[in-house]
PDB file of N, CA, C and O in Angstrom:
ATOM      1  N   UNK A   1     -59.942 -23.170 -15.720  1.00  0.00           N
ATOM      2  CA  UNK A   1     -59.528 -21.620 -15.657  1.00  0.00           C
ATOM      3  C   UNK A   1     -58.852 -20.955 -14.688  1.00  0.00           C
ATOM      4  O   UNK A   1     -58.801 -19.725 -14.708  1.00  0.00           O
ATOM      5  N   UNK A   2     -58.291 -21.641 -13.784  1.00  0.00           N
ATOM      6  CA  UNK A   2     -56.893 -21.316 -12.840  1.00  0.00           C
ATOM      7  C   UNK A   2     -55.815 -21.261 -13.480  1.00  0.00           C
ATOM      8  O   UNK A   2     -54.982 -20.359 -13.393  1.00  0.00           O
ATOM      9  N   UNK A   3     -55.753 -22.347 -14.254  1.00  0.00           N
ATOM     10  CA  UNK A   3     -54.349 -22.619 -14.987  1.00  0.00           C
ATOM     11  C   UNK A   3     -54.061 -21.509 -15.876  1.00  0.00           C
ATOM     12  O   UNK A   3     -52.928 -21.044 -16.001  1.00  0.00           O
ATOM     13  N   UNK A   4     -55.436 -20.938 -16.707  1.00  0.00           N
ATOM     14  CA  UNK A   4     -55.298 -20.003 -17.542  1.00  0.00           C
ATOM     15  C   UNK A   4     -54.914 -18.921 -17.164  1.00  0.00           C
ATOM     16  O   UNK A   4     -53.974 -18.328 -17.695  1.00  0.00           O
ATOM     17  N   UNK A   5     -55.690 -18.409 -16.015  1.00  0.00           N
ATOM     18  CA  UNK A   5     -55.313 -17.229 -15.106  1.00  0.00           C
ATOM     19  C   UNK A   5     -53.848 -17.189 -14.513  1.00  0.00           C
ATOM     20  O   UNK A   5     -53.177 -16.157 -14.491  1.00  0.00           O
ATOM     21  N   UNK A   6     -53.373 -18.539 -13.985  1.00  0.00           N
ATOM     22  CA  UNK A   6     -51.997 -18.607 -13.581  1.00  0.00           C
ATOM     23  C   UNK A   6     -50.921 -18.330 -14.848  1.00  0.00           C
ATOM     24  O   UNK A   6     -50.145 -17.382 -14.728  1.00  0.00           O
ATOM     25  N   UNK A   7     -50.885 -19.040 -15.883  1.00  0.00           N
ATOM     26  CA  UNK A   7     -50.386 -18.626 -17.039  1.00  0.00           C
ATOM     27  C   UNK A   7     -50.198 -17.310 -17.462  1.00  0.00           C
ATOM     28  O   UNK A   7     -49.121 -16.845 -17.835  1.00  0.00           O
ATOM     29  N   UNK A   8     -51.413 -16.633 -17.388  1.00  0.00           N
ATOM     30  CA  UNK A   8     -51.497 -15.168 -17.875  1.00  0.00           C
ATOM     31  C   UNK A   8     -50.668 -14.106 -16.756  1.00  0.00           C
ATOM     32  O   UNK A   8     -50.095 -13.076 -17.112  1.00  0.00           O
ATOM     33  N   UNK A   9     -50.730 -14.491 -15.667  1.00  0.00           N
ATOM     34  CA  UNK A   9     -50.096 -13.981 -14.641  1.00  0.00           C
ATOM     35  C   UNK A   9     -48.546 -13.957 -14.729  1.00  0.00           C
ATOM     36  O   UNK A   9     -47.770 -13.001 -14.752  1.00  0.00           O
ATOM     37  N   UNK A  10     -48.320 -15.337 -14.773  1.00  0.00           N
ATOM     38  CA  UNK A  10     -46.856 -15.503 -15.130  1.00  0.00           C
ATOM     39  C   UNK A  10     -46.133 -14.744 -16.339  1.00  0.00           C
ATOM     40  O   UNK A  10     -45.066 -14.156 -16.164  1.00  0.00           O
ATOM     41  N   UNK A  11     -46.722 -14.791 -17.462  1.00  0.00           N
ATOM     42  CA  UNK A  11     -46.499 -14.295 -18.703  1.00  0.00           C
ATOM     43  C   UNK A  11     -46.355 -12.796 -18.559  1.00  0.00           C
ATOM     44  O   UNK A  11     -45.456 -12.163 -19.113  1.00  0.00           O
ATOM     45  N   UNK A  12     -47.383 -12.205 -17.706  1.00  0.00           N
ATOM     46  CA  UNK A  12     -47.736 -10.679 -17.492  1.00  0.00           C
ATOM     47  C   UNK A  12     -46.357 -10.149 -16.645  1.00  0.00           C
ATOM     48  O   UNK A  12     -45.836  -9.055 -16.865  1.00  0.00           O
ATOM     49  N   UNK A  13     -45.812 -11.221 -15.534  1.00  0.00           N
ATOM     50  CA  UNK A  13     -45.044 -10.737 -14.537  1.00  0.00           C
ATOM     51  C   UNK A  13     -43.542 -10.818 -15.351  1.00  0.00           C
ATOM     52  O   UNK A  13     -42.636 -10.013 -15.137  1.00  0.00           O
ATOM     53  N   UNK A  14     -43.476 -11.700 -16.113  1.00  0.00           N
ATOM     54  CA  UNK A  14     -42.295 -11.816 -17.110  1.00  0.00           C
ATOM     55  C   UNK A  14     -41.961 -10.954 -18.202  1.00  0.00           C
ATOM     56  O   UNK A  14     -40.837 -10.694 -18.633  1.00  0.00           O
ATOM     57  N   UNK A  15     -43.096 -10.533 -18.604  1.00  0.00           N
ATOM     58  CA  UNK A  15     -43.153  -9.563 -19.693  1.00  0.00           C
ATOM     59  C   UNK A  15     -42.592  -8.256 -18.920  1.00  0.00           C
ATOM     60  O   UNK A  15     -41.603  -7.634 -19.311  1.00  0.00           O
ATOM     61  N   UNK A  16     -43.288  -7.947 -17.866  1.00  0.00           N
ATOM     62  CA  UNK A  16     -42.947  -6.566 -17.520  1.00  0.00           C
ATOM     63  C   UNK A  16     -41.858  -6.173 -16.955  1.00  0.00           C
ATOM     64  O   UNK A  16     -41.415  -5.026 -17.009  1.00  0.00           O
ATOM     65  N   UNK A  17     -41.202  -7.418 -16.189  1.00  0.00           N
ATOM     66  CA  UNK A  17     -39.984  -7.037 -15.587  1.00  0.00           C
ATOM     67  C   UNK A  17     -39.070  -7.001 -17.152  1.00  0.00           C
ATOM     68  O   UNK A  17     -38.347  -6.007 -17.231  1.00  0.00           O
ATOM     69  N   UNK A  18     -39.033  -7.685 -18.039  1.00  0.00           N
ATOM     70  CA  UNK A  18     -38.097  -7.592 -18.980  1.00  0.00           C
ATOM     71  C   UNK A  18     -38.108  -6.069 -20.247  1.00  0.00           C
ATOM     72  O   UNK A  18     -37.308  -5.787 -21.140  1.00  0.00           O
ATOM     73  N   UNK A  19     -39.314  -5.408 -19.808  1.00  0.00           N
ATOM     74  CA  UNK A  19     -39.370  -4.399 -20.406  1.00  0.00           C
ATOM     75  C   UNK A  19     -39.018  -2.983 -19.787  1.00  0.00           C
ATOM     76  O   UNK A  19     -39.347  -1.866 -20.184  1.00  0.00           O
ATOM     77  N   UNK A  20     -38.194  -3.388 -18.617  1.00  0.00           N
ATOM     78  CA  UNK A  20     -38.220  -2.098 -17.753  1.00  0.00           C
ATOM     79  C   UNK A  20     -36.514  -1.943 -17.772  1.00  0.00           C
ATOM     80  O   UNK A  20     -35.701  -2.470 -17.013  1.00  0.00           O
ATOM     81  N   UNK A  21     -36.280  -1.010 -18.941  1.00  0.00           N
ATOM     82  CA  UNK A  21     -34.990  -0.477 -19.349  1.00  0.00           C
ATOM     83  C   UNK A  21     -35.023   1.017 -19.291  1.00  0.00           C
ATOM     84  O   UNK A  21     -35.954   1.793 -19.503  1.00  0.00           O
ATOM     85  N   UNK A  22     -33.670   1.248 -18.920  1.00  0.00           N
ATOM     86  CA  UNK A  22     -33.388   2.739 -18.877  1.00  0.00           C
ATOM     87  C   UNK A  22     -33.284   3.074 -20.441  1.00  0.00           C
ATOM     88  O   UNK A  22     -32.686   2.410 -21.288  1.00  0.00           O
ATOM     89  N   UNK A  23     -34.030   4.303 -20.630  1.00  0.00           N
ATOM     90  CA  UNK A  23     -33.755   4.946 -22.341  1.00  0.00           C
ATOM     91  C   UNK A  23     -32.201   5.126 -22.186  1.00  0.00           C
ATOM     92  O   UNK A  23     -31.523   5.034 -21.162  1.00  0.00           O
ATOM     93  N   UNK A  24     -31.801   5.418 -23.536  1.00  0.00           N
ATOM     94  CA  UNK A  24     -30.285   5.707 -23.598  1.00  0.00           C
ATOM     95  C   UNK A  24     -30.142   7.037 -23.515  1.00  0.00           C
ATOM     96  O   UNK A  24     -29.066   7.504 -23.142  1.00  0.00           O
ATOM     97  N   UNK A  25     -31.158   7.813 -23.836  1.00  0.00           N
ATOM     98  CA  UNK A  25     -31.410   9.319 -23.749  1.00  0.00           C
ATOM     99  C   UNK A  25     -31.473   9.906 -22.478  1.00  0.00           C
ATOM    100  O   UNK A  25     -30.885  10.981 -22.366  1.00  0.00           O
ATOM    101  N   UNK A  26     -32.127   9.392 -21.359  1.00  0.00           N
ATOM    102  CA  UNK A  26     -31.941  10.011 -20.196  1.00  0.00           C
ATOM    103  C   UNK A  26     -30.543   9.396 -19.541  1.00  0.00           C
ATOM    104  O   UNK A  26     -29.964  10.120 -18.731  1.00  0.00           O
ATOM    105  N   UNK A  27     -30.101   8.394 -19.779  1.00  0.00           N
ATOM    106  CA  UNK A  27     -28.652   8.112 -19.561  1.00  0.00           C
ATOM    107  C   UNK A  27     -27.788   9.296 -19.903  1.00  0.00           C
ATOM    108  O   UNK A  27     -27.199   9.899 -19.006  1.00  0.00           O
ATOM    109  N   UNK A  28     -27.688   9.661 -21.196  1.00  0.00           N
ATOM    110  CA  UNK A  28     -26.750  10.337 -21.911  1.00  0.00           C
ATOM    111  C   UNK A  28     -27.273  11.730 -21.676  1.00  0.00           C
ATOM    112  O   UNK A  28     -26.576  12.583 -22.226  1.00  0.00           O
ATOM    113  N   UNK A  29     -28.304  12.191 -21.014  1.00  0.00           N
ATOM    114  CA  UNK A  29     -28.712  13.452 -20.684  1.00  0.00           C
ATOM    115  C   UNK A  29     -28.120  13.595 -19.148  1.00  0.00           C
ATOM    116  O   UNK A  29     -27.810  14.709 -18.725  1.00  0.00           O
ATOM    117  N   UNK A  30     -27.992  12.529 -18.417  1.00  0.00           N
ATOM    118  CA  UNK A  30     -27.371  12.887 -16.741  1.00  0.00           C
ATOM    119  C   UNK A  30     -26.243  12.474 -16.933  1.00  0.00           C
ATOM    120  O   UNK A  30     -25.744  12.739 -15.840  1.00  0.00           O
ATOM    121  N   UNK A  31     -25.276  11.912 -17.645  1.00  0.00           N
ATOM    122  CA  UNK A  31     -23.888  11.707 -17.971  1.00  0.00           C
ATOM    123  C   UNK A  31     -23.259  13.074 -18.724  1.00  0.00           C
ATOM    124  O   UNK A  31     -23.472  13.238 -19.925  1.00  0.00           O
ATOM    125  N   UNK A  32     -22.532  13.973 -18.010  1.00  0.00           N
ATOM    126  CA  UNK A  32     -21.525  14.957 -18.790  1.00  0.00           C
ATOM    127  C   UNK A  32     -20.361  14.612 -18.170  1.00  0.00           C
ATOM    128  O   UNK A  32     -19.922  14.470 -17.029  1.00  0.00           O
ATOM    129  N   UNK A  33     -19.880  14.492 -19.712  1.00  0.00           N
ATOM    130  CA  UNK A  33     -18.118  14.388 -19.444  1.00  0.00           C
ATOM    131  C   UNK A  33     -17.753  15.507 -18.848  1.00  0.00           C
ATOM    132  O   UNK A  33     -18.337  16.590 -18.877  1.00  0.00           O
ATOM    133  N   UNK A  34     -16.384  15.109 -18.089  1.00  0.00           N
ATOM    134  CA  UNK A  34     -15.372  16.102 -17.684  1.00  0.00           C
ATOM    135  C   UNK A  34     -14.785  16.159 -18.702  1.00  0.00           C
ATOM    136  O   UNK A  34     -14.473  15.197 -19.404  1.00  0.00           O
ATOM    137  N   UNK A  35     -14.490  17.680 -18.972  1.00  0.00           N
ATOM    138  CA  UNK A  35     -13.876  18.531 -19.742  1.00  0.00           C
ATOM    139  C   UNK A  35     -12.541  18.203 -19.981  1.00  0.00           C
ATOM    140  O   UNK A  35     -12.065  18.096 -21.111  1.00  0.00           O
ATOM    141  N   UNK A  36     -11.732  17.988 -18.606  1.00  0.00           N
ATOM    142  CA  UNK A  36     -10.430  17.735 -17.988  1.00  0.00           C
ATOM    143  C   UNK A  36     -10.138  16.002 -18.549  1.00  0.00           C
ATOM    144  O   UNK A  36      -9.002  15.668 -18.887  1.00  0.00           O
ATOM    145  N   UNK A  37     -11.054  15.227 -18.577  1.00  0.00           N
ATOM    146  CA  UNK A  37     -10.801  13.750 -18.999  1.00  0.00           C
ATOM    147  C   UNK A  37     -10.179  13.974 -20.423  1.00  0.00           C
ATOM    148  O   UNK A  37      -9.119  13.428 -20.728  1.00  0.00           O
ATOM    149  N   UNK A  38     -10.877  14.810 -21.307  1.00  0.00           N
ATOM    150  CA  UNK A  38     -10.608  14.635 -22.829  1.00  0.00           C
ATOM    151  C   UNK A  38      -8.988  15.421 -22.922  1.00  0.00           C
ATOM    152  O   UNK A  38      -8.112  14.996 -23.676  1.00  0.00           O
ATOM    153  N   UNK A  39      -8.855  16.297 -22.257  1.00  0.00           N
ATOM    154  CA  UNK A  39      -7.701  16.919 -22.187  1.00  0.00           C
ATOM    155  C   UNK A  39      -6.374  16.030 -21.441  1.00  0.00           C
ATOM    156  O   UNK A  39      -5.212  16.431 -21.508  1.00  0.00           O
ATOM    157  N   UNK A  40      -6.651  15.181 -20.963  1.00  0.00           N
ATOM    158  CA  UNK A  40      -5.674  14.481 -20.317  1.00  0.00           C
ATOM    159  C   UNK A  40      -5.648  13.255 -21.261  1.00  0.00           C
ATOM    160  O   UNK A  40      -4.548  12.863 -21.650  1.00  0.00           O
ATOM    161  N   UNK A  41      -6.605  12.715 -21.602  1.00  0.00           N
ATOM    162  CA  UNK A  41      -6.353  11.729 -22.653  1.00  0.00           C
ATOM    163  C   UNK A  41      -5.271  12.414 -23.561  1.00  0.00           C
ATOM    164  O   UNK A  41      -4.125  11.963 -23.555  1.00  0.00           O
ATOM    165  N   UNK A  42      -5.555  13.332 -24.228  1.00  0.00           N
ATOM    166  CA  UNK A  42      -4.871  13.815 -25.403  1.00  0.00           C
ATOM    167  C   UNK A  42      -3.204  14.088 -24.765  1.00  0.00           C
ATOM    168  O   UNK A  42      -2.287  13.517 -25.355  1.00  0.00           O
ATOM    169  N   UNK A  43      -2.980  14.709 -23.915  1.00  0.00           N
ATOM    170  CA  UNK A  43      -1.786  14.948 -23.217  1.00  0.00           C
ATOM    171  C   UNK A  43      -1.037  13.489 -23.216  1.00  0.00           C
ATOM    172  O   UNK A  43      -0.033  13.310 -23.906  1.00  0.00           O
ATOM    173  N   UNK A  44      -1.567  12.514 -22.434  1.00  0.00           N
ATOM    174  CA  UNK A  44      -1.305  11.372 -22.437  1.00  0.00           C
ATOM    175  C   UNK A  44      -1.004  10.665 -23.729  1.00  0.00           C
ATOM    176  O   UNK A  44      -0.020   9.964 -23.496  1.00  0.00           O
ATOM    177  N   UNK A  45      -1.347  10.525 -24.874  1.00  0.00           N
ATOM    178  CA  UNK A  45      -1.106   9.937 -25.824  1.00  0.00           C
ATOM    179  C   UNK A  45       0.009  10.636 -26.340  1.00  0.00           C
ATOM    180  O   UNK A  45       0.974  10.010 -26.776  1.00  0.00           O
ATOM    181  N   UNK A  46      -0.037  12.212 -26.332  1.00  0.00           N
ATOM    182  CA  UNK A  46       0.800  12.523 -26.814  1.00  0.00           C
ATOM    183  C   UNK A  46       2.324  12.652 -26.100  1.00  0.00           C
ATOM    184  O   UNK A  46       3.381  12.991 -26.631  1.00  0.00           O
ATOM    185  N   UNK A  47       2.110  12.341 -24.993  1.00  0.00           N
ATOM    186  CA  UNK A  47       3.394  11.751 -23.942  1.00  0.00           C
ATOM    187  C   UNK A  47       3.925  10.516 -24.596  1.00  0.00           C
ATOM    188  O   UNK A  47       5.097  10.326 -24.922  1.00  0.00           O
ATOM    189  N   UNK A  48       2.770   9.583 -24.766  1.00  0.00           N
ATOM    190  CA  UNK A  48       3.472   8.268 -25.333  1.00  0.00           C
ATOM    191  C   UNK A  48       3.773   7.997 -26.527  1.00  0.00           C
ATOM    192  O   UNK A  48       4.335   6.954 -26.862  1.00  0.00           O
ATOM    193  N   UNK A  49       3.397   8.998 -27.371  1.00  0.00           N
ATOM    194  CA  UNK A  49       3.890   9.052 -28.753  1.00  0.00           C
ATOM    195  C   UNK A  49       5.419   9.628 -28.811  1.00  0.00           C
ATOM    196  O   UNK A  49       6.315   9.015 -29.391  1.00  0.00           O
ATOM    197  N   UNK A  50       5.648  11.084 -28.032  1.00  0.00           N
ATOM    198  CA  UNK A  50       6.666  11.254 -27.932  1.00  0.00           C
ATOM    199  C   UNK A  50       7.725  10.552 -27.640  1.00  0.00           C
ATOM    200  O   UNK A  50       8.674  10.479 -28.421  1.00  0.00           O
ATOM    201  N   UNK A  51       7.697   9.881 -26.353  1.00  0.00           N
ATOM    202  CA  UNK A  51       8.728   9.239 -25.516  1.00  0.00           C
ATOM    203  C   UNK A  51       8.726   7.736 -25.939  1.00  0.00           C
ATOM    204  O   UNK A  51       9.566   6.972 -25.464  1.00  0.00           O
ATOM    205  N   UNK A  52       7.726   7.285 -26.886  1.00  0.00           N
ATOM    206  CA  UNK A  52       7.378   6.104 -27.121  1.00  0.00           C
ATOM    207  C   UNK A  52       7.340   5.098 -26.174  1.00  0.00           C
ATOM    208  O   UNK A  52       7.911   4.008 -26.207  1.00  0.00           O
ATOM    209  N   UNK A  53       6.492   5.642 -25.185  1.00  0.00           N
ATOM    210  CA  UNK A  53       6.328   4.755 -24.068  1.00  0.00           C
ATOM    211  C   UNK A  53       5.382   3.608 -24.277  1.00  0.00           C
ATOM    212  O   UNK A  53       4.286   3.870 -24.774  1.00  0.00           O
ATOM    213  N   UNK A  54       5.671   2.367 -23.957  1.00  0.00           N
ATOM    214  CA  UNK A  54       4.816   1.270 -24.045  1.00  0.00           C
ATOM    215  C   UNK A  54       4.761   0.516 -22.709  1.00  0.00           C
ATOM    216  O   UNK A  54       5.736   0.505 -21.959  1.00  0.00           O
ATOM    217  N   UNK A  55       3.513  -0.170 -22.392  1.00  0.00           N
ATOM    218  CA  UNK A  55       3.368  -0.990 -21.386  1.00  0.00           C
ATOM    219  C   UNK A  55       3.610  -2.311 -21.557  1.00  0.00           C
ATOM    220  O   UNK A  55       3.475  -3.091 -20.614  1.00  0.00           O
TER     221      UNK A  55
END
């Protein structure tokens, strides 16, 4: 009886810990992209293309 109870407790703990995941929608809602980041990336790529800059 105690072995069965112990196995059930272990399964409940491992199952409970593995299902706690942050939903993608919540993360996306909290994260707002900085509008200047996109502009900087576009300007950077234009500069690299115009001056043929390579690292």
